[in-house]
C-alpha positions as CSV (number, residue, x, y, z in Angstrom):
1,X,2.0,18.9,114.9
2,X,2.2,17.5,118.4
3,X,3.4,14.2,119.8
4,X,0.0,13.6,121.1
5,X,-1.4,14.0,117.6
6,X,1.1,11.6,116.2
7,X,0.3,9.1,118.9
8,X,-3.4,9.4,118.1
9,X,-2.7,8.9,114.4
10,X,-0.7,5.8,115.0
11,X,-3.7,4.2,116.9
12,X,-6.2,5.3,114.3
13,X,-4.0,3.9,111.5
14,X,-3.7,0.7,113.5
15,X,-7.4,0.2,113.7
16,X,-8.4,2.1,110.6
17,X,-11.2,3.3,112.6
18,X,-11.6,6.6,114.6
19,X,-14.2,4.9,116.9
20,X,-12.0,2.0,117.7
21,X,-9.0,4.2,118.3
22,X,-11.1,6.2,120.7
23,X,-12.0,3.1,122.5
24,X,-8.3,2.0,122.9
25,X,-7.2,5.5,123.9
26,X,-10.1,5.8,126.4
27,X,-11.2,9.1,125.0
28,X,-14.3,10.3,123.1
29,X,-14.6,9.7,119.4
30,X,-15.0,13.5,118.7
31,X,-11.8,14.1,120.5
32,X,-9.9,11.7,118.3
33,X,-11.6,13.2,115.2
34,X,-10.5,16.7,116.1
35,X,-6.9,15.6,116.7
36,X,-6.8,13.9,113.3
37,X,-8.5,16.9,111.6
38,X,-6.0,19.2,113.1
39,X,-3.1,17.0,112.0
40,X,-4.6,16.7,108.5
41,X,-5.0,20.6,108.3
42,X,-1.5,21.1,109.4
43,X,-0.1,18.6,106.8
44,X,-2.3,20.3,104.2
45,X,-3.2,17.0,102.5
46,X,-5.7,14.2,103.1
47,X,-4.4,11.5,105.3
48,X,-7.3,9.1,104.9
49,X,-10.5,8.4,103.1
50,X,-13.7,6.8,104.4
51,X,-14.3,3.3,103.1
52,X,-17.4,2.6,101.2
53,X,-20.5,2.0,103.5
54,X,-18.7,3.9,106.2
55,X,-16.8,0.9,107.3
56,X,-13.8,2.5,108.7
57,X,-11.0,4.4,106.9
58,X,-8.2,3.8,104.5
59,X,-4.9,5.7,104.7
60,X,-3.8,7.7,101.8
61,X,-0.2,7.6,100.6
62,X,0.4,10.7,102.7
63,X,-1.3,9.0,105.7
64,X,1.0,6.0,105.3
65,X,4.0,8.2,105.1
66,X,2.9,10.2,108.1
67,X,2.4,6.8,110.0
68,X,5.9,5.6,109.2
69,X,7.5,8.8,110.4
70,X,5.3,9.2,113.4
71,X,6.5,5.8,114.6
72,X,10.1,6.8,114.1
73,X,9.6,10.1,115.9
74,X,7.9,8.6,118.9
75,X,10.6,5.8,119.0
76,X,13.3,8.5,119.1
77,X,11.4,10.5,121.8
78,X,11.4,7.2,123.9
79,X,15.1,6.7,123.4
80,X,15.9,10.2,124.4
81,X,13.7,9.9,127.5
82,X,15.5,6.8,128.6
83,X,18.9,8.3,128.0
84,X,18.0,11.4,130.0
85,X,16.7,9.3,132.8
86,X,19.9,7.2,132.9
87,X,22.0,10.3,132.7
88,X,20.1,11.9,135.7
89,X,20.5,8.7,137.7
90,X,24.2,8.6,137.1
91,X,24.6,12.2,138.1
92,X,22.4,11.7,141.2
93,X,24.6,8.6,142.1
94,X,27.8,10.7,142.1
95,X,26.3,13.0,144.7
96,X,26.1,16.1,142.5
97,X,22.4,16.3,141.3
98,X,22.8,19.9,139.9
99,X,25.1,19.0,137.1
């Protein structure tokens, strides 16, 4: 499971559509499908089902659980990145960039 796959899953879940997610992410639909399939395989459980008439997807309970935690994980990554950048700037400001 990668951060990229989690990011893709969040967009797919937002739109409940692989095609619309691909449009937003500016990547091809098959690429999104592959990422979601890999994520689903790694989780070992279905994350979505196709709506009747092939009108998008509906998240399963596991898909909703993954969505909730994916958002939290990516938020924590952003917080960490900001803290690391801030720490680096403080150290550079002290004239000792190697610490």
